[in-house]
C-alpha positions as CSV (number, residue, x, y, z in Angstrom):
1,M,-8.4,11.3,-6.6
2,K,-10.7,14.3,-6.7
3,P,-14.3,12.9,-7.3
4,I,-13.5,10.4,-4.6
5,I,-12.3,12.8,-1.8
6,R,-15.3,15.3,-2.6
7,A,-17.6,12.8,-3.0
8,G,-17.2,12.0,0.5
9,Q,-18.2,8.2,0.4
10,T,-15.3,6.1,1.4
11,Y,-12.5,7.8,2.9
12,A,-12.6,9.9,6.6
13,L,-10.9,13.0,4.4
14,D,-12.2,16.1,4.4
15,R,-14.3,16.5,1.3
16,D,-12.9,20.3,0.6
17,L,-9.4,18.5,1.5
18,S,-6.6,21.0,-1.0
19,K,-4.8,18.7,-3.8
20,T,-1.8,19.5,-1.8
21,D,-2.4,18.1,1.2
22,A,-4.5,15.0,-0.5
23,L,-1.0,14.6,-2.4
24,N,1.0,15.1,1.4
25,Y,-1.5,12.4,2.6
26,W,-1.6,10.0,-0.3
27,M,1.9,10.1,-1.0
28,N,3.8,10.1,3.0
29,P,6.9,8.9,2.7
30,G,7.5,5.5,4.0
31,H,4.8,4.3,1.4
32,K,5.0,4.0,-2.0
33,T,2.4,4.5,-4.6
34,F,1.6,3.4,-7.2
35,I,-1.0,4.3,-10.6
36,A,-3.0,2.5,-13.2
37,Q,-3.2,4.2,-16.0
38,S,-4.5,4.4,-20.4
39,Y,-1.9,6.1,-22.4
40,D,-2.2,9.3,-21.1
41,K,-5.0,8.7,-18.3
42,I,-5.0,7.5,-14.8
43,L,-7.7,5.6,-13.5
44,G,-6.4,4.5,-10.2
45,T,-4.4,5.1,-8.0
46,Y,-2.4,2.9,-4.2
47,K,-0.3,3.6,-2.0
48,L,1.3,0.4,0.0
49,G,3.2,0.4,3.1
50,P,3.7,-0.5,7.2
51,N,0.3,-1.0,9.0
52,Q,2.4,0.2,11.5
53,M,5.7,1.1,13.0
54,G,8.4,-1.1,15.1
55,G,6.9,-4.7,16.1
56,G,3.7,-4.1,14.1
57,N,6.1,-3.3,10.6
58,H,5.3,-7.2,9.2
59,I,1.9,-6.2,8.2
60,A,1.0,-3.9,5.7
61,N,-1.5,-2.0,4.7
62,C,-3.3,-0.3,1.4
63,A,-5.8,2.0,-0.3
64,Y,-7.0,2.2,-3.2
65,M,-8.6,4.6,-5.5
66,T,-10.7,4.1,-8.3
67,H,-11.4,6.9,-11.0
68,P,-15.1,6.9,-11.5
69,D,-15.2,6.5,-15.5
70,A,-12.7,3.2,-14.8
71,R,-14.8,1.1,-12.2
72,G,-16.2,-2.0,-13.3
73,K,-13.3,-2.7,-15.6
74,G,-10.7,-4.5,-13.1
75,I,-8.9,-1.8,-12.3
76,A,-9.4,-2.2,-8.6
77,R,-9.0,-6.2,-9.4
78,A,-5.7,-5.7,-10.9
79,M,-3.8,-2.7,-8.2
80,C,-4.8,-5.3,-5.2
81,A,-3.3,-7.8,-7.1
82,H,-0.4,-6.0,-7.8
83,S,-0.5,-4.7,-4.0
84,I,-0.1,-8.2,-3.0
85,E,2.6,-9.5,-5.2
86,Q,4.4,-5.7,-4.3
87,A,3.7,-6.3,-0.5
88,K,4.9,-9.5,-0.4
89,N,7.7,-8.7,-2.5
90,S,8.7,-6.0,0.0
91,G,8.8,-8.7,2.7
92,F,5.8,-7.7,4.7
93,K,3.8,-11.3,6.3
94,A,0.4,-10.0,6.6
95,M,-2.0,-6.9,4.7
96,Q,-4.3,-5.7,6.6
97,F,-6.9,-2.7,6.2
98,N,-7.9,-0.8,8.9
99,F,-10.9,1.0,8.0
100,V,-13.1,0.0,4.9
101,I,-16.7,1.4,4.9
102,A,-19.3,-1.0,5.8
103,N,-21.6,-0.2,2.4
104,N,-19.1,-0.1,0.5
105,A,-20.8,-3.3,-1.3
106,P,-18.2,-3.2,-4.4
107,A,-14.8,-2.6,-2.1
108,L,-15.8,-5.8,0.3
109,A,-16.5,-8.1,-2.2
110,L,-13.8,-7.2,-4.4
111,W,-11.8,-8.1,-0.7
112,A,-13.6,-11.1,-0.2
113,A,-13.0,-12.5,-3.3
114,M,-9.4,-11.3,-3.0
115,G,-9.1,-13.8,-0.1
116,F,-9.3,-10.8,2.8
117,E,-11.5,-11.7,6.1
118,T,-13.3,-9.2,8.2
119,I,-11.7,-9.2,11.7
120,G,-13.4,-6.5,13.5
121,R,-16.2,-4.2,13.2
122,I,-16.1,-0.3,14.2
123,P,-20.0,1.0,15.1
124,N,-20.5,4.3,14.0
125,A,-17.6,5.1,12.6
126,F,-17.7,6.6,9.3
127,N,-20.1,9.7,9.1
128,H,-21.5,9.0,5.2
129,P,-22.7,11.6,3.5
130,Q,-26.1,10.2,2.0
131,E,-26.4,7.3,5.0
132,G,-25.2,8.6,7.9
133,L,-23.5,7.0,10.6
134,V,-22.1,3.9,9.0
135,D,-19.6,1.0,10.9
136,A,-16.3,0.6,9.0
137,L,-14.6,-2.2,9.4
138,I,-11.1,-4.1,9.2
139,M,-10.0,-6.6,6.7
140,F,-6.8,-8.9,6.9
141,K,-5.1,-11.3,4.6
142,S,-1.9,-13.1,5.5
143,L,-0.2,-13.0,2.8
144,G,2.3,-16.5,4.0
């Protein structure tokens, strides 16, 4: 998580977030947290839970992080496929990503390949450390 948070390119988190606060954010109550690992090395992680409470709790939300050294090796695809299956098994009817940074081309390509559609755009929602203000996208996939 640390290299991804410190880079500040894909999550709206403080780049100097402490380890304790990062772990509290990632492993919050009401969500399940998973890791992808090879032997003793963590390659990635994701968390899965309801996107909203009450009347919106039938829609899942996921967040994923792949270690920079593991990118391009199918880890994110495997985590996404696993999360879709976990969401279905947990009774969720759909999955929604609330804040996908619009210049994150690898994530956008993967989510589209996994059947997610862009259903909304938030103009200038994210202050990217190299590119300045960029849009964030809302993406959705029915699990029915």
